[in-house]
N, CA, C, O and the ligand as a Tripos MOL2 file, in Angstrom:
@<TRIPOS>MOLECULE
protein
  317   315    80     0     0
PROTEIN
NO_CHARGES

@<TRIPOS>ATOM
      1 N          75.5980  111.1990   39.5520 N.3       1 MET1
      2 CA         76.6920  110.2400   39.8200 C.3       1 MET1
      3 C          77.1550  110.3880   41.2640 C.2       1 MET1
      4 O          77.4680  111.4970   41.6980 O.2       1 MET1
      5 N          77.2020  109.3230   41.9910 N.am      2 ASN2
      6 CA         77.8870  109.4380   43.2510 C.3       2 ASN2
      7 C          79.2490  108.8330   43.1170 C.2       2 ASN2
      8 O          79.4170  107.6140   43.0830 O.2       2 ASN2
      9 N          80.1970  109.6900   43.0430 N.am      3 THR3
     10 CA         81.5720  109.2060   42.9860 C.3       3 THR3
     11 C          82.1870  109.3500   44.3620 C.2       3 THR3
     12 O          82.0960  110.3870   45.0200 O.2       3 THR3
     13 N          82.7980  108.2920   44.7500 N.am      4 LEU4
     14 CA         83.4170  108.2830   46.0570 C.3       4 LEU4
     15 C          84.7530  109.0110   45.9610 C.2       4 LEU4
     16 O          85.5710  108.7340   45.0840 O.2       4 LEU4
     17 N          84.9490  109.9300   46.8670 N.am      5 ARG5
     18 CA         86.2490  110.6150   46.8840 C.3       5 ARG5
     19 C          86.9400  110.3010   48.1900 C.2       5 ARG5
     20 O          86.4080  110.5340   49.2750 O.2       5 ARG5
     21 N          88.1060  109.7800   48.0620 N.am      6 ILE6
     22 CA         88.8370  109.3890   49.2640 C.3       6 ILE6
     23 C          90.1610  110.1250   49.3040 C.2       6 ILE6
     24 O          90.9380  110.0820   48.3500 O.2       6 ILE6
     25 N          90.4060  110.7890   50.3950 N.am      7 THR7
     26 CA         91.6810  111.4980   50.5290 C.3       7 THR7
     27 C          92.4900  110.9710   51.7160 C.2       7 THR7
     28 O          93.6960  111.1930   51.8230 O.2       7 THR7
     29 N          91.7850  110.2680   52.6010 N.am      8 ILE8
     30 CA         92.4610  109.7160   53.7740 C.3       8 ILE8
     31 C          92.2420  108.2060   53.7840 C.2       8 ILE8
     32 O          91.1140  107.7330   53.6420 O.2       8 ILE8
     33 N          93.3130  107.4650   53.9500 N.am      9 CYS9
     34 CA         93.1930  106.0160   53.9990 C.3       9 CYS9
     35 C          92.3770  105.5960   55.2170 C.2       9 CYS9
     36 O          92.6910  105.9830   56.3420 O.2       9 CYS9
     37 N          91.3280  104.8030   54.9910 N.am     10 PRO10
     38 CA         90.4850  104.3860   56.1180 C.3      10 PRO10
     39 C          91.2000  103.4150   57.0450 C.2      10 PRO10
     40 O          90.7630  103.1870   58.1730 O.2      10 PRO10
     41 N          92.2710  102.8600   56.5780 N.am     11 SER11
     42 CA         92.9740  101.8640   57.3790 C.3      11 SER11
     43 C          94.0700  102.4760   58.2510 C.2      11 SER11
     44 O          94.1390  102.1910   59.4470 O.2      11 SER11
     45 N          94.9270  103.3160   57.6630 N.am     12 CYS12
     46 CA         96.0560  103.8420   58.4280 C.3      12 CYS12
     47 C          96.0080  105.3620   58.5910 C.2      12 CYS12
     48 O          96.8280  105.9360   59.3080 O.2      12 CYS12
     49 N          95.0530  106.0110   57.9310 N.am     13 GLY13
     50 CA         94.9220  107.4460   58.0950 C.3      13 GLY13
     51 C          95.8760  108.2700   57.2530 C.2      13 GLY13
     52 O          95.9330  109.4910   57.3980 O.2      13 GLY13
     53 N          96.6220  107.6250   56.3840 N.am     14 SER14
     54 CA         97.5660  108.3550   55.5480 C.3      14 SER14
     55 C          96.8390  109.1460   54.4620 C.2      14 SER14
     56 O          95.8090  108.7090   53.9500 O.2      14 SER14
     57 N          97.3720  110.2870   54.1250 N.am     15 ASN15
     58 CA         96.7850  111.0540   53.0210 C.3      15 ASN15
     59 C          97.4770  110.7420   51.7000 C.2      15 ASN15
     60 O          97.2840  111.4560   50.7160 O.2      15 ASN15
     61 N          98.2650  109.7020   51.6700 N.am     16 LYS16
     62 CA         98.9750  109.2990   50.4550 C.3      16 LYS16
     63 C          98.1160  108.4220   49.5490 C.2      16 LYS16
     64 O          98.5010  108.1010   48.4250 O.2      16 LYS16
     65 N          96.9670  108.0490   50.0500 N.am     17 ILE17
     66 CA         96.1140  107.1660   49.2550 C.3      17 ILE17
     67 C          95.7060  107.8870   47.9820 C.2      17 ILE17
     68 O          95.3730  109.0720   47.9970 O.2      17 ILE17
     69 N          95.7390  107.1590   46.8990 N.am     18 LYS18
     70 CA         95.3660  107.8010   45.6430 C.3      18 LYS18
     71 C          94.7040  106.8230   44.6890 C.2      18 LYS18
     72 O          94.7850  105.6030   44.8360 O.2      18 LYS18
     73 N          94.0520  107.4110   43.7160 N.am     19 LYS19
     74 CA         93.3510  106.5850   42.7490 C.3      19 LYS19
     75 C          94.3370  106.0580   41.7300 C.2      19 LYS19
     76 O          95.1680  106.7960   41.2020 O.2      19 LYS19
     77 N          94.2300  104.7760   41.4660 N.am     20 VAL20
     78 CA         95.0930  104.1600   40.4620 C.3      20 VAL20
     79 C          94.2150  103.4490   39.4450 C.2      20 VAL20
     80 O          93.0480  103.1530   39.7040 O.2      20 VAL20
     81 N          94.7960  103.1840   38.2890 N.am     21 ARG21
     82 CA         94.0680  102.4370   37.2800 C.3      21 ARG21
     83 C          95.0080  101.3780   36.7430 C.2      21 ARG21
     84 O          96.0240  101.6690   36.1120 O.2      21 ARG21
     85 N          94.6350  100.1520   37.0130 N.am     22 ARG22
     86 CA         95.4860   99.0710   36.5130 C.3      22 ARG22
     87 C          94.6790   97.7930   36.4410 C.2      22 ARG22
     88 O          93.5600   97.7040   36.9460 O.2      22 ARG22
     89 N          95.2760   96.8160   35.8030 N.am     23 ASN23
     90 CA         94.6040   95.5210   35.7300 C.3      23 ASN23
     91 C          94.5410   94.9150   37.1240 C.2      23 ASN23
     92 O          95.5250   94.9100   37.8640 O.2      23 ASN23
     93 N          93.3850   94.4140   37.4580 N.am     24 TRP24
     94 CA         93.1360   93.9260   38.8010 C.3      24 TRP24
     95 C          92.8100   92.4430   38.7080 C.2      24 TRP24
     96 O          92.0140   92.0190   37.8700 O.2      24 TRP24
     97 N          93.4340   91.6660   39.5780 N.am     25 SER25
     98 CA         93.1640   90.2330   39.5760 C.3      25 SER25
     99 C          92.5320   89.8120   40.8800 C.2      25 SER25
    100 O          92.9330   90.2520   41.9580 O.2      25 SER25
    101 N          91.5550   88.9680   40.7680 N.am     26 GLY26
    102 CA         90.9090   88.4250   41.9460 C.3      26 GLY26
    103 C          90.7430   86.9370   41.7780 C.2      26 GLY26
    104 O          90.9130   86.3950   40.6850 O.2      26 GLY26
    105 N          90.4090   86.2790   42.8710 N.am     27 THR27
    106 CA         90.2090   84.8400   42.8150 C.3      27 THR27
    107 C          88.8680   84.5150   43.4260 C.2      27 THR27
    108 O          88.5010   85.0730   44.4600 O.2      27 THR27
    109 N          88.1450   83.6310   42.8060 N.am     28 PHE28
    110 CA         86.9040   83.1550   43.3890 C.3      28 PHE28
    111 C          86.8530   81.6470   43.2550 C.2      28 PHE28
    112 O          86.8700   81.1070   42.1480 O.2      28 PHE28
    113 N          86.7910   80.9650   44.4030 N.am     29 GLN29
    114 CA         86.7490   79.5030   44.4380 C.3      29 GLN29
    115 C          87.8240   78.8870   43.5490 C.2      29 GLN29
    116 O          87.5590   77.9760   42.7640 O.2      29 GLN29
    117 N          89.0260   79.3980   43.6880 N.am     30 GLY30
    118 CA         90.1570   78.8430   42.9650 C.3      30 GLY30
    119 C          90.2800   79.3020   41.5290 C.2      30 GLY30
    120 O          91.2820   79.0360   40.8660 O.2      30 GLY30
    121 N          89.2540   79.9940   41.0470 N.am     31 ARG31
    122 CA         89.3310   80.5030   39.6790 C.3      31 ARG31
    123 C          89.7340   81.9630   39.7340 C.2      31 ARG31
    124 O          89.1370   82.7670   40.4500 O.2      31 ARG31
    125 N          90.7560   82.2860   38.9660 N.am     32 SER32
    126 CA         91.1660   83.6730   38.9850 C.3      32 SER32
    127 C          90.5720   84.3930   37.7990 C.2      32 SER32
    128 O          90.3070   83.8030   36.7520 O.2      32 SER32
    129 N          90.3750   85.6510   37.9830 N.am     33 TYR33
    130 CA         89.8170   86.4570   36.9060 C.3      33 TYR33
    131 C          90.4460   87.8350   36.9750 C.2      33 TYR33
    132 O          90.9410   88.2570   38.0190 O.2      33 TYR33
    133 N          90.4200   88.5130   35.8720 N.am     34 THR34
    134 CA         91.0840   89.8100   35.7880 C.3      34 THR34
    135 C          90.1010   90.8650   35.3140 C.2      34 THR34
    136 O          89.3030   90.6400   34.4040 O.2      34 THR34
    137 N          90.1780   91.9840   35.9360 N.am     35 VAL35
    138 CA         89.4060   93.1330   35.4790 C.3      35 VAL35
    139 C          90.4100   94.1280   34.9160 C.2      35 VAL35
    140 O          91.2930   94.6080   35.6270 O.2      35 VAL35
    141 N          90.2650   94.4250   33.6500 N.am     36 ARG36
    142 CA         91.2350   95.3110   33.0060 C.3      36 ARG36
    143 C          90.9930   96.7740   33.3270 C.2      36 ARG36
    144 O          89.8560   97.2400   33.4090 O.2      36 ARG36
    145 N          92.0740   97.4640   33.5000 N.am     37 SER37
    146 CA         92.0980   98.8980   33.8120 C.3      37 SER37
    147 C          91.0040   99.3120   34.7850 C.2      37 SER37
    148 O          90.1820  100.1840   34.5070 O.2      37 SER37
    149 N          91.0280   98.6530   35.9320 N.am     38 LEU38
    150 CA         90.0920   98.9930   36.9920 C.3      38 LEU38
    151 C          90.6250  100.2000   37.7620 C.2      38 LEU38
    152 O          91.8180  100.3060   38.0450 O.2      38 LEU38
    153 N          89.7080  101.0990   38.0890 N.am     39 GLU39
    154 CA         90.1150  102.2470   38.8960 C.3      39 GLU39
    155 C          89.7290  102.0060   40.3440 C.2      39 GLU39
    156 O          88.5760  101.7010   40.6510 O.2      39 GLU39
    157 N          90.6810  102.1440   41.2090 N.am     40 PHE40
    158 CA         90.4060  102.0180   42.6360 C.3      40 PHE40
    159 C          91.4330  102.8260   43.4010 C.2      40 PHE40
    160 O          92.4130  103.3110   42.8360 O.2      40 PHE40
    161 N          91.1950  102.9620   44.6830 N.am     41 TYR41
    162 CA         92.1320  103.7090   45.5190 C.3      41 TYR41
    163 C          93.0950  102.7340   46.1500 C.2      41 TYR41
    164 O          92.7070  101.6560   46.6000 O.2      41 TYR41
    165 N          94.3520  103.1220   46.1770 N.am     42 GLU42
    166 CA         95.3400  102.2820   46.8060 C.3      42 GLU42
    167 C          96.2240  103.1230   47.6950 C.2      42 GLU42
    168 O          96.6800  104.2000   47.3120 O.2      42 GLU42
    169 N          96.4590  102.6130   48.8860 N.am     43 CYS43
    170 CA         97.3210  103.3070   49.8290 C.3      43 CYS43
    171 C          98.7310  102.7380   49.7300 C.2      43 CYS43
    172 O          98.9270  101.5450   49.9620 O.2      43 CYS43
    173 N          99.7120  103.5650   49.3920 N.am     44 PRO44
    174 CA        101.0770  103.0690   49.2730 C.3      44 PRO44
    175 C         101.7100  102.7520   50.6250 C.2      44 PRO44
    176 O         102.7390  102.0790   50.6920 O.2      44 PRO44
    177 N         101.1020  103.2330   51.6880 N.am     45 VAL45
    178 CA        101.6690  103.0250   53.0160 C.3      45 VAL45
    179 C         101.3110  101.6410   53.5510 C.2      45 VAL45
    180 O         102.1850  100.8920   53.9870 O.2      45 VAL45
    181 N         100.0250  101.3080   53.5160 N.am     46 CYS46
    182 CA         99.5970  100.0360   54.1300 C.3      46 CYS46
    183 C          98.9880   99.0740   53.1150 C.2      46 CYS46
    184 O          98.5300   97.9890   53.4750 O.2      46 CYS46
    185 N          98.9860   99.4830   51.8340 N.am     47 ALA47
    186 CA         98.4680   98.6310   50.7640 C.3      47 ALA47
    187 C          96.9620   98.3900   50.8460 C.2      47 ALA47
    188 O          96.4410   97.4650   50.2230 O.2      47 ALA47
    189 N          96.2770   99.2130   51.6040 N.am     48 GLU48
    190 CA         94.8220   99.1370   51.6460 C.3      48 GLU48
    191 C          94.2490   99.4930   50.2800 C.2      48 GLU48
    192 O          94.7320  100.4070   49.6120 O.2      48 GLU48
    193 N          93.2280   98.7720   49.8790 N.am     49 ARG49
    194 CA         92.5680   99.0810   48.6190 C.3      49 ARG49
    195 C          91.1070   99.3970   48.8840 C.2      49 ARG49
    196 O          90.4250   98.7080   49.6430 O.2      49 ARG49
    197 N          90.6560  100.4390   48.2490 N.am     50 VAL50
    198 CA         89.2700  100.8470   48.4220 C.3      50 VAL50
    199 C          88.6280  100.9150   47.0460 C.2      50 VAL50
    200 O          89.1720  101.5060   46.1130 O.2      50 VAL50
    201 N          87.4730  100.3050   46.9440 N.am     51 TYR51
    202 CA         86.7710  100.2730   45.6610 C.3      51 TYR51
    203 C          85.5030  101.0960   45.7570 C.2      51 TYR51
    204 O          84.7290  100.9660   46.7050 O.2      51 TYR51
    205 N          85.3080  101.9240   44.7860 N.am     52 ASP52
    206 CA         84.0540  102.6680   44.7820 C.3      52 ASP52
    207 C          82.9760  101.8400   44.0800 C.2      52 ASP52
    208 O          83.2150  100.7160   43.6380 O.2      52 ASP52
    209 N          81.8080  102.4180   43.9940 N.am     53 ARG53
    210 CA         80.6630  101.6850   43.4660 C.3      53 ARG53
    211 C          80.8970  101.2030   42.0310 C.2      53 ARG53
    212 O          80.5240  100.0910   41.6570 O.2      53 ARG53
    213 N          81.5150  102.0640   41.2590 N.am     54 GLN54
    214 CA         81.7740  101.6970   39.8640 C.3      54 GLN54
    215 C          82.7660  100.5450   39.7710 C.2      54 GLN54
    216 O          82.6070   99.6270   38.9660 O.2      54 GLN54
    217 N          83.7890  100.6140   40.6080 N.am     55 ALA55
    218 CA         84.7910   99.5500   40.6160 C.3      55 ALA55
    219 C          84.1680   98.2390   41.0650 C.2      55 ALA55
    220 O          84.4510   97.1840   40.4960 O.2      55 ALA55
    221 N          83.3110   98.3050   42.0950 N.am     56 MET56
    222 CA         82.6500   97.1080   42.5790 C.3      56 MET56
    223 C          81.8030   96.4770   41.4800 C.2      56 MET56
    224 O          81.7610   95.2560   41.3280 O.2      56 MET56
    225 N          81.1450   97.3180   40.7350 N.am     57 ARG57
    226 CA         80.2840   96.8030   39.6680 C.3      57 ARG57
    227 C          81.1060   96.1290   38.5800 C.2      57 ARG57
    228 O          80.7190   95.0920   38.0400 O.2      57 ARG57
    229 N          82.2320   96.7270   38.2740 N.am     58 LYS58
    230 CA         83.1170   96.1170   37.2720 C.3      58 LYS58
    231 C          83.6340   94.7650   37.7430 C.2      58 LYS58
    232 O          83.7130   93.8110   36.9700 O.2      58 LYS58
    233 N          83.9840   94.7010   39.0190 N.am     59 ILE59
    234 CA         84.4660   93.4420   39.5670 C.3      59 ILE59
    235 C          83.3570   92.3990   39.5030 C.2      59 ILE59
    236 O          83.5880   91.2560   39.1090 O.2      59 ILE59
    237 N          82.1590   92.8010   39.8900 N.am     60 GLU60
    238 CA         81.0320   91.8720   39.8430 C.3      60 GLU60
    239 C          80.7610   91.3890   38.4190 C.2      60 GLU60
    240 O          80.4230   90.2260   38.1960 O.2      60 GLU60
    241 N          80.9130   92.2920   37.4750 N.am     61 ASP61
    242 CA         80.6920   91.9130   36.0830 C.3      61 ASP61
    243 C          81.6530   90.8300   35.6090 C.2      61 ASP61
    244 O          81.3060   90.0020   34.7670 O.2      61 ASP61
    245 N          82.8550   90.8470   36.1570 N.am     62 HIS62
    246 CA         83.8650   89.9020   35.7060 C.3      62 HIS62
    247 C          83.9540   88.6700   36.5790 C.2      62 HIS62
    248 O          84.5590   87.6710   36.1880 O.2      62 HIS62
    249 N          83.3610   88.7300   37.7530 N.am     63 SER63
    250 CA         83.5280   87.6330   38.6870 C.3      63 SER63
    251 C          82.6370   86.4600   38.3300 C.2      63 SER63
    252 O          81.4740   86.6450   37.9710 O.2      63 SER63
    253 N          83.1790   85.2470   38.4280 N.am     64 PRO64
    254 CA         82.3350   84.0630   38.2190 C.3      64 PRO64
    255 C          81.2920   83.9120   39.3220 C.2      64 PRO64
    256 O          80.3430   83.1410   39.1760 O.2      64 PRO64
    257 N          81.4610   84.6420   40.4190 N.am     65 ALA65
    258 CA         80.5040   84.5500   41.5230 C.3      65 ALA65
    259 C          79.1770   85.2180   41.1750 C.2      65 ALA65
    260 O          78.1380   84.9090   41.7590 O.2      65 ALA65
    261 N          79.2280   86.1270   40.2250 N.am     66 PHE66
    262 CA         78.0170   86.8490   39.8820 C.3      66 PHE66
    263 C          77.6400   86.5340   38.4410 C.2      66 PHE66
    264 O          77.9610   87.2760   37.5120 O.2      66 PHE66
    265 N          76.9580   85.4240   38.2870 N.am     67 GLY67
    266 CA         76.5150   85.0470   36.9440 C.3      67 GLY67
    267 C          75.5060   86.0530   36.4620 C.2      67 GLY67
    268 O          74.8790   86.7610   37.2500 O.2      67 GLY67
    269 N          75.3610   86.1050   35.1810 N.am     68 LYS68
    270 CA         74.4120   87.0740   34.6370 C.3      68 LYS68
    271 C          73.2550   86.3320   33.9980 C.2      68 LYS68
    272 O          73.2410   86.1310   32.7830 O.2      68 LYS68
    273 N          72.2820   85.9200   34.8040 N.am     69 PRO69
    274 CA         71.1680   85.1540   34.2390 C.3      69 PRO69
    275 C          70.3890   85.9330   33.1960 C.2      69 PRO69
    276 O          69.8260   85.3470   32.2720 O.2      69 PRO69
    277 N          70.3520   87.2390   33.3390 N.am     70 HIS70
    278 CA         69.5690   88.0110   32.3890 C.3      70 HIS70
    279 C          70.2390   88.1280   31.0160 C.2      70 HIS70
    280 O          69.6620   88.6850   30.0820 O.2      70 HIS70
    281 N          71.4720   87.5930   30.9030 N.am     71 ALA71
    282 CA         72.1500   87.6380   29.6130 C.3      71 ALA71
    283 C          71.3940   86.8210   28.5630 C.2      71 ALA71
    284 O          71.5330   87.0370   27.3590 O.2      71 ALA71
    285 N          70.5730   85.8570   29.0680 N.am     72 LYS72
    286 CA         69.8030   85.0330   28.1350 C.3      72 LYS72
    287 C          68.6570   85.8090   27.4930 C.2      72 LYS72
    288 O          68.1770   85.4710   26.4110 O.2      72 LYS72
    289 N          68.2440   86.8400   28.1820 N.am     73 HIS73
    290 CA         67.1070   87.5960   27.6790 C.3      73 HIS73
    291 C          67.5440   88.5010   26.5370 C.2      73 HIS73
    292 O          67.9700   89.6360   26.7530 O.2      73 HIS73
    293 N          67.4370   88.0080   25.3750 N.am     74 ARG74
    294 CA         67.7800   88.8190   24.2060 C.3      74 ARG74
    295 C          66.5010   89.4640   23.7200 C.2      74 ARG74
    296 O          65.4410   88.8380   23.6940 O.2      74 ARG74
    297 N          66.6090   90.6710   23.3530 N.am     75 PRO75
    298 CA         65.4000   91.3180   22.8130 C.3      75 PRO75
    299 C          64.9900   90.6470   21.5040 C.2      75 PRO75
    300 O          65.8240   90.3440   20.6510 O.2      75 PRO75
    301 N          63.7150   90.4300   21.3740 N.am     76 LEU76
    302 CA         63.2340   89.8290   20.1250 C.3      76 LEU76
    303 C          63.1320   90.9100   19.0600 C.2      76 LEU76
    304 O          62.6360   92.0130   19.2900 O.2      76 LEU76
    305 N          63.6110   90.5500   17.9190 N.am     77 ILE77
    306 CA         63.5540   91.5250   16.8300 C.3      77 ILE77
    307 C          62.3400   91.2160   15.9590 C.2      77 ILE77
    308 O          62.2660   90.1640   15.3240 O.2      77 ILE77
    309 N          61.4260   92.1160   15.9420 N.am     78 ALA78
    310 CA         60.2070   91.9330   15.1390 C.3      78 ALA78
    311 C          60.4710   92.3730   13.7070 C.2      78 ALA78
    312 O          61.0310   93.4390   13.4490 O.2      78 ALA78
    313 N          60.0630   91.5450   12.8170 N.am     79 ARG79
    314 CA         60.2230   91.8950   11.3990 C.3      79 ARG79
    315 C          58.8650   91.9850   10.7420 C.2      79 ARG79
    316 O          58.7750   92.2680    9.5480 O.2      79 ARG79
    317 ZN         96.8550  103.1470   54.4760 Zn       80 ZN80
@<TRIPOS>BOND
     1     1     2 1
     2     2     3 1
     3     3     4 2
     4     3     5 am
     5     5     6 1
     6     6     7 1
     7     7     8 2
     8     7     9 am
     9     9    10 1
    10    10    11 1
    11    11    12 2
    12    11    13 am
    13    13    14 1
    14    14    15 1
    15    15    16 2
    16    15    17 am
    17    17    18 1
    18    18    19 1
    19    19    20 2
    20    19    21 am
    21    21    22 1
    22    22    23 1
    23    23    24 2
    24    23    25 am
    25    25    26 1
    26    26    27 1
    27    27    28 2
    28    27    29 am
    29    29    30 1
    30    30    31 1
    31    31    32 2
    32    31    33 am
    33    33    34 1
    34    34    35 1
    35    35    36 2
    36    35    37 am
    37    37    38 1
    38    38    39 1
    39    39    40 2
    40    39    41 am
    41    41    42 1
    42    42    43 1
    43    43    44 2
    44    43    45 am
    45    45    46 1
    46    46    47 1
    47    47    48 2
    48    47    49 am
    49    49    50 1
    50    50    51 1
    51    51    52 2
    52    51    53 am
    53    53    54 1
    54    54    55 1
    55    55    56 2
    56    55    57 am
    57    57    58 1
    58    58    59 1
    59    59    60 2
    60    59    61 am
    61    61    62 1
    62    62    63 1
    63    63    64 2
    64    63    65 am
    65    65    66 1
    66    66    67 1
    67    67    68 2
    68    67    69 am
    69    69    70 1
    70    70    71 1
    71    71    72 2
    72    71    73 am
    73    73    74 1
    74    74    75 1
    75    75    76 2
    76    75    77 am
    77    77    78 1
    78    78    79 1
    79    79    80 2
    80    79    81 am
    81    81    82 1
    82    82    83 1
    83    83    84 2
    84    83    85 am
    85    85    86 1
    86    86    87 1
    87    87    88 2
    88    87    89 am
    89    89    90 1
    90    90    91 1
    91    91    92 2
    92    91    93 am
    93    93    94 1
    94    94    95 1
    95    95    96 2
    96    95    97 am
    97    97    98 1
    98    98    99 1
    99    99   100 2
   100    99   101 am
   101   101   102 1
   102   102   103 1
   103   103   104 2
   104   103   105 am
   105   105   106 1
   106   106   107 1
   107   107   108 2
   108   107   109 am
   109   109   110 1
   110   110   111 1
   111   111   112 2
   112   111   113 am
   113   113   114 1
   114   114   115 1
   115   115   116 2
   116   115   117 am
   117   117   118 1
   118   118   119 1
   119   119   120 2
   120   119   121 am
   121   121   122 1
   122   122   123 1
   123   123   124 2
   124   123   125 am
   125   125   126 1
   126   126   127 1
   127   127   128 2
   128   127   129 am
   129   129   130 1
   130   130   131 1
   131   131   132 2
   132   131   133 am
   133   133   134 1
   134   134   135 1
   135   135   136 2
   136   135   137 am
   137   137   138 1
   138   138   139 1
   139   139   140 2
   140   139   141 am
   141   141   142 1
   142   142   143 1
   143   143   144 2
   144   143   145 am
   145   145   146 1
   146   146   147 1
   147   147   148 2
   148   147   149 am
   149   149   150 1
   150   150   151 1
   151   151   152 2
   152   151   153 am
   153   153   154 1
   154   154   155 1
   155   155   156 2
   156   155   157 am
   157   157   158 1
   158   158   159 1
   159   159   160 2
   160   159   161 am
   161   161   162 1
   162   162   163 1
   163   163   164 2
   164   163   165 am
   165   165   166 1
   166   166   167 1
   167   167   168 2
   168   167   169 am
   169   169   170 1
   170   170   171 1
   171   171   172 2
   172   171   173 am
   173   173   174 1
   174   174   175 1
   175   175   176 2
   176   175   177 am
   177   177   178 1
   178   178   179 1
   179   179   180 2
   180   179   181 am
   181   181   182 1
   182   182   183 1
   183   183   184 2
   184   183   185 am
   185   185   186 1
   186   186   187 1
   187   187   188 2
   188   187   189 am
   189   189   190 1
   190   190   191 1
   191   191   192 2
   192   191   193 am
   193   193   194 1
   194   194   195 1
   195   195   196 2
   196   195   197 am
   197   197   198 1
   198   198   199 1
   199   199   200 2
   200   199   201 am
   201   201   202 1
   202   202   203 1
   203   203   204 2
   204   203   205 am
   205   205   206 1
   206   206   207 1
   207   207   208 2
   208   207   209 am
   209   209   210 1
   210   210   211 1
   211   211   212 2
   212   211   213 am
   213   213   214 1
   214   214   215 1
   215   215   216 2
   216   215   217 am
   217   217   218 1
   218   218   219 1
   219   219   220 2
   220   219   221 am
   221   221   222 1
   222   222   223 1
   223   223   224 2
   224   223   225 am
   225   225   226 1
   226   226   227 1
   227   227   228 2
   228   227   229 am
   229   229   230 1
   230   230   231 1
   231   231   232 2
   232   231   233 am
   233   233   234 1
   234   234   235 1
   235   235   236 2
   236   235   237 am
   237   237   238 1
   238   238   239 1
   239   239   240 2
   240   239   241 am
   241   241   242 1
   242   242   243 1
   243   243   244 2
   244   243   245 am
   245   245   246 1
   246   246   247 1
   247   247   248 2
   248   247   249 am
   249   249   250 1
   250   250   251 1
   251   251   252 2
   252   251   253 am
   253   253   254 1
   254   254   255 1
   255   255   256 2
   256   255   257 am
   257   257   258 1
   258   258   259 1
   259   259   260 2
   260   259   261 am
   261   261   262 1
   262   262   263 1
   263   263   264 2
   264   263   265 am
   265   265   266 1
   266   266   267 1
   267   267   268 2
   268   267   269 am
   269   269   270 1
   270   270   271 1
   271   271   272 2
   272   271   273 am
   273   273   274 1
   274   274   275 1
   275   275   276 2
   276   275   277 am
   277   277   278 1
   278   278   279 1
   279   279   280 2
   280   279   281 am
   281   281   282 1
   282   282   283 1
   283   283   284 2
   284   283   285 am
   285   285   286 1
   286   286   287 1
   287   287   288 2
   288   287   289 am
   289   289   290 1
   290   290   291 1
   291   291   292 2
   292   291   293 am
   293   293   294 1
   294   294   295 1
   295   295   296 2
   296   295   297 am
   297   297   298 1
   298   298   299 1
   299   299   300 2
   300   299   301 am
   301   301   302 1
   302   302   303 1
   303   303   304 2
   304   303   305 am
   305   305   306 1
   306   306   307 1
   307   307   308 2
   308   307   309 am
   309   309   310 1
   310   310   311 1
   311   311   312 2
   312   311   313 am
   313   313   314 1
   314   314   315 1
   315   315   316 2
@<TRIPOS>SUBSTRUCTURE
     1 MET1         2 RESIDUE 1 A MET
     2 ASN2         6 RESIDUE 1 A ASN
     3 THR3        10 RESIDUE 1 A THR
     4 LEU4        14 RESIDUE 1 A LEU
     5 ARG5        18 RESIDUE 1 A ARG
     6 ILE6        22 RESIDUE 1 A ILE
     7 THR7        26 RESIDUE 1 A THR
     8 ILE8        30 RESIDUE 1 A ILE
     9 CYS9        34 RESIDUE 1 A CYS
    10 PRO10       38 RESIDUE 1 A PRO
    11 SER11       42 RESIDUE 1 A SER
    12 CYS12       46 RESIDUE 1 A CYS
    13 GLY13       50 RESIDUE 1 A GLY
    14 SER14       54 RESIDUE 1 A SER
    15 ASN15       58 RESIDUE 1 A ASN
    16 LYS16       62 RESIDUE 1 A LYS
    17 ILE17       66 RESIDUE 1 A ILE
    18 LYS18       70 RESIDUE 1 A LYS
    19 LYS19       74 RESIDUE 1 A LYS
    20 VAL20       78 RESIDUE 1 A VAL
    21 ARG21       82 RESIDUE 1 A ARG
    22 ARG22       86 RESIDUE 1 A ARG
    23 ASN23       90 RESIDUE 1 A ASN
    24 TRP24       94 RESIDUE 1 A TRP
    25 SER25       98 RESIDUE 1 A SER
    26 GLY26      102 RESIDUE 1 A GLY
    27 THR27      106 RESIDUE 1 A THR
    28 PHE28      110 RESIDUE 1 A PHE
    29 GLN29      114 RESIDUE 1 A GLN
    30 GLY30      118 RESIDUE 1 A GLY
    31 ARG31      122 RESIDUE 1 A ARG
    32 SER32      126 RESIDUE 1 A SER
    33 TYR33      130 RESIDUE 1 A TYR
    34 THR34      134 RESIDUE 1 A THR
    35 VAL35      138 RESIDUE 1 A VAL
    36 ARG36      142 RESIDUE 1 A ARG
    37 SER37      146 RESIDUE 1 A SER
    38 LEU38      150 RESIDUE 1 A LEU
    39 GLU39      154 RESIDUE 1 A GLU
    40 PHE40      158 RESIDUE 1 A PHE
    41 TYR41      162 RESIDUE 1 A TYR
    42 GLU42      166 RESIDUE 1 A GLU
    43 CYS43      170 RESIDUE 1 A CYS
    44 PRO44      174 RESIDUE 1 A PRO
    45 VAL45      178 RESIDUE 1 A VAL
    46 CYS46      182 RESIDUE 1 A CYS
    47 ALA47      186 RESIDUE 1 A ALA
    48 GLU48      190 RESIDUE 1 A GLU
    49 ARG49      194 RESIDUE 1 A ARG
    50 VAL50      198 RESIDUE 1 A VAL
    51 TYR51      202 RESIDUE 1 A TYR
    52 ASP52      206 RESIDUE 1 A ASP
    53 ARG53      210 RESIDUE 1 A ARG
    54 GLN54      214 RESIDUE 1 A GLN
    55 ALA55      218 RESIDUE 1 A ALA
    56 MET56      222 RESIDUE 1 A MET
    57 ARG57      226 RESIDUE 1 A ARG
    58 LYS58      230 RESIDUE 1 A LYS
    59 ILE59      234 RESIDUE 1 A ILE
    60 GLU60      238 RESIDUE 1 A GLU
    61 ASP61      242 RESIDUE 1 A ASP
    62 HIS62      246 RESIDUE 1 A HIS
    63 SER63      250 RESIDUE 1 A SER
    64 PRO64      254 RESIDUE 1 A PRO
    65 ALA65      258 RESIDUE 1 A ALA
    66 PHE66      262 RESIDUE 1 A PHE
    67 GLY67      266 RESIDUE 1 A GLY
    68 LYS68      270 RESIDUE 1 A LYS
    69 PRO69      274 RESIDUE 1 A PRO
    70 HIS70      278 RESIDUE 1 A HIS
    71 ALA71      282 RESIDUE 1 A ALA
    72 LYS72      286 RESIDUE 1 A LYS
    73 HIS73      290 RESIDUE 1 A HIS
    74 ARG74      294 RESIDUE 1 A ARG
    75 PRO75      298 RESIDUE 1 A PRO
    76 LEU76      302 RESIDUE 1 A LEU
    77 ILE77      306 RESIDUE 1 A ILE
    78 ALA78      310 RESIDUE 1 A ALA
    79 ARG79      314 RESIDUE 1 A ARG
    80 ZN80       317 GROUP 0 **** ****
C-alpha cells in the first residue's frame, strides 16, 4: 500500500493539516455528486485539500466524468 502521509500543508506550510473523514461534494458539468465519508487532508489555516490515491479513486468512482464502461461486463455464469 502506498499511503500518502502529509504533515505539512503544501500550500501554506502549516503543520496543522490533518486527515479528515467526511462527506465530500463535487460538481462536474453542473451536476453535483457526493462521496460519502471520504478521507482526505484538510488544512484549517488555508483550507487547502489534499487527496491521496485512495481518495482520488473514490472520487473517480462517484464522478459522472468517469463512466464505468466495464460495468457492462458481467461474468457469465456457466451452468
Ligand atoms: Zn495550508
